[in-house]
N, C-alpha and C positions, 0 to 999 in steps of 0.2 A: 378241123380236129386231126391231130395227131394222131399217126397209124395206132401206135402204141394203144394210145385211148380206145380207139374201135377196138382193137382188140380185147382188152380189158371188158368191156362193155360183151363183145361178143361170149366172153369167160366169163361172165356174169351171167349172163341169159341162159347158156349152156347147165351153170351151174344150179340155175331155178328149176331148169326142166330135168336133171338127174332126182333135184330131192323131189319128184313127185311120188314115189314110193315111200315117203318118209312116215313113221307111224302114226303125225299128225293127219295127214292127209290122207291117209286108210281110215281113219275113224270118222274121218267127214266125208267117205266117199259110200261107206256102210249106215251113216246116218242120214241118206240123199232117201234110202228106201225101208221102209217099216217091216223088220225082220230079216233085214239083211239083205245082199243083193242076190243070194241065190237062186232066188225063184225068177229073178226078173233079166229076160234076155237084152233091155238095156242095159243093165248094173254088169251083165258079166261084158256086154262089147264098152262099158266105161271103164274097168280095171283094165281090158284087154288096149284101149286106147291109152293109159296112162302108162302103162308097162312099156309100150313101143316107144311113147316120147321120153321117158324116163332113159331106155338104153340112146335113145338116138341125142340126148341132151350128154350123154357120158363120152360117148363117142366123140362129140365135138367139143368136149370139156376139152379131152386129149388133144386133139387136133390143134386146138387155137392156142392150150399151151404150149405145146411144142412150136409152132410158128412163134409166139414173143419169142421163148428162148433163144431161137434162130435167128428172129431179126435182132437180138440185144448180144448178140455175141461177138467181140470186138476180137477181129480177127488180125488188126494189126497189133502187135506188141510196140508197146514206147521205151 
């Protein structure tokens, strides 16, 4: 598999991680616990883990995008 394709897969995975805090998944997290996750320790832990994974996904998205751009810059002028 080409290097650019691997980087595109990494970018896609990072984008999925970055979208963990979308409103659709937020409602799904609320629906897991009756009455909301405010009174449950596991609920708070789930939200904290989702927030951290979303931040990591956002940072990886930026890093892999820069790597892809740098790999595709044509330094030789024709």
